[in-house]
N, C-alpha and C positions, 0 to 999 in steps of 0.2 A: 842451506843455512850458512850465513856468513858470521864468523866469530868476531869478537871485539878486536879492534885495531887491524881489521883486515883491509888490505889495499886492493881496490878494483881498478883495472886499466882497460881501456877500449882502444882498438886499432883505429886507423885513419877513417875507415868507412864503417866502423863498428858503432853499435849502440847497446845500451843495457838498461833494463828496468829493475829497480830494487824496491821491494815492499817491506815495510817495517811492522813489527807486532802491534803497534798502536794504530795502524791503519794509514799511516803516511806512506808516500811514494816519491821516488826520485827517478829521473830519466837522464842517463849519462849519454852525451853526444860523443862524436869521434875524437880520438887523441886526448882522452881525459884520464886523469889519475886522481882518485879520491880515497881517503881513509875513512872507513866506517867505524864508529865508536872510538874516535880518537881520544887520547888522554885529556881529561877535563883540567882546565886551569885552576890553580889553588883557590882563587876568589869566586869561582863559579861552579862549585861541585854540586849545586843543587839543580843544575840543568838536567833535562830529560836524557839526552845523549848528545854526542858532539861529532860533527863531520868536519874533515879538513880537505880542502881542495888544493892539491899540489900544482895541477895545471889542467887547462881545458875548460869545459863548460857543462853545466847541467841545469835541468828544470826540476822543481820539486814542489809537492804540496804537503804540508805538515798540518795534521789535524789538531784540534783543540786539546790541550792537556793541562794538568795541574802545573807543570813546569814547562818552560820553553825549550825549544831545540837550539843548540848553539852551532854555528858554522863559522869556520875560520879559513884564512887563506890570504896571502899577499899583504899582510899587516892589517887586515880588516877582521872585525868580529861582528857577527850577526846573531841576533836572538829573535825568534819568532814562534808563534803558535796560531793555528787556524789561519794560515796564510799560504800563498803560492809565490814562488820567486824563480827568476832566472839569474844564475850567477856564473860569470866568466872571468877567468884569470889568464892574461896573456902578457907578452913582453912589454906592451905599451901601457898597461894599466888594468884596472878592474872595472867590470861592468856588473851592475846589480839592478834588477827590475823587479817590481812587485805588482803582478797582475791583480791580486786580490789579498785582502787582509792588511796587515801592518807588520813591518820589520824594524827593529832597532839596529842601527849600524854605527859602529864606532871604529876609529883608528887612533893613532898616536896623539892627534891634536884636537879631535872633536867628535861629536856623536849627533846623529839625527834619527828621526822616526820617518821612515818611508811609508806613505800611505798607498792604498790601491791606486794604480795608474801612474805611479811615479817611479823615477829611476835615478841612478847615479851612473854617469858615463865617463869612462876612462879616468878613474880616480886612483890616487896612490896613498900610501900610508900616512903621509904628512900633509895632505890636502885639507883645507877647511871645508868640511863636507856640506854645511848649510848653503854655501854658495854654488854647489855642484848639482843641486836637485833640479830635475826637469821632468816634463810629462812624457809618458810613453806615447809617441806620435801616431802609431799605426795599430790596427787590430785585424785579426783573422775572423772574418765574418762567415757565418754558416746559414743556410736556409735549405728547406726540404720541399720536394714535390711528390705527391700532393701535400699541401700545408696542413690539412686535417684528415689524416689517415684513419681508415675504419677497418677493423677486423671483421671478417665474415666467416663465422664458424671457426674451424681450426686451421684455416688456410694462412700461410705466411704471406706477408706483403713485401714487394720489392719497391723500394723508394729511391728517388734520385736525390743525392745529397751534393750541394754545391758549396764551393769555398772561394773566397776572394779576399785578398789583402786590401784594406781600405784605410784612408786617412781617418783617424779617430775623430768622431764628432761631425763629420761631414759625409762619410760613406763615399768619398771620391776614390775611385779605383787606383791602386798602386801597382805598377808593373814590376813584379819581383818574383822570380821562380824560387822553388825550395821544396823540401820534403815536409810532410805533415804526419803527426802522430795523432790518431783518433782513438778515444776510449769512451766507454759508457757505463752507466750504473745498472744496466739491464742485462740479464743473463741470456735471454732468447734472441740475441742479436749477432748476425754475422757481418764482420767488418773486413774490408780488404787489407791484406798484409802491407801493401805499399800504396801511398797516395802522394802525388807530386804535383805542385803548382806549375803551370807553364810560364813562359816569359811575360805573360800579361798578369800574372799573379792569380790565375784562376785554375780551378780543378772541378771535375764532376766525377762522382762515383756512385755505385749502386750498393745499398745495404739491404739485407734481408732480415725482416723483423717477424718473429713468430709470436702468436698469442701467449699469454702467461699460462703456466701449468694449471690444471683444473683444481689442484689443491693449494694453489697460491692465494693466501688471504691478505697478503701485504701490498700487492700491486694496486696502485690507485689510478693508473692510466697514464702517468707521465713518465717519459723517458728522457734522460739528460744525456746529451752528446757534448763532449769536451775535446777540443783540438788544440794542439800547440805546434809551433814550428819546430821540426824534429832535427835541428842541427845548430851548431854554434853560429854566431854572428846575427842572431835575430832577436836580440834583447830589446829592440825597438818595436816589436810586434806583440801586442797583448793577446792572451788566449782567446779562442773562440768558444762560446758557450751557447747551446741551443736546447731549449726544453720543448719537447714535442708531446702534444696531448693526443692520445689514442682513444677511440670509442669503438664499440662493437655492436653488431646486429644480432 
């Protein structure tokens, strides 16, 4: 358990996942320093909690709540709820991307609402933000084989899961290597510890899926797979999301 105003640092090749009591989650990439539960500003004491990025990059998903989450760093202030984002702070500027939901972003001179699929690229604290909005150009695409898996009794299924970075809206392949972080909402699923795209922006791995427990009354047959680029420098790649429908004999 991390206490309020706790600083988390990652090494050059390190990564860390932090889960919050409200169900939110963040993934810190290499060479990142973040304060958890930073002191709230005087005019925004009603926010749920506050994070402050000192350096580096992270991905986060923040669940819906009565009050928004506030994130600061580099002269920027973000407020969001029920949204995902990638936030990077470097020497040349700030990158903010919103794969899903909506985030309010402000600096010393202006404020904007970033909608799903939009980003701010290399912005600074005095920039006029409305002129800096652009679309996230690429996406991490997922597909599975077989596409309609069937449980047979209590046997587990081994499925081929494919990844490819594509140009958003056209599905044109993008040649770009990198690490991938994969997670799911299903408990009976084995996922590889490491997934890496090759120079063509492709990867293939095997996942093992077991049928739900016999006393599970909540499973409705759909498993969601969620993937992100697991390192800094990929704020131009939207998350990959795949919903797989399982049936049984």
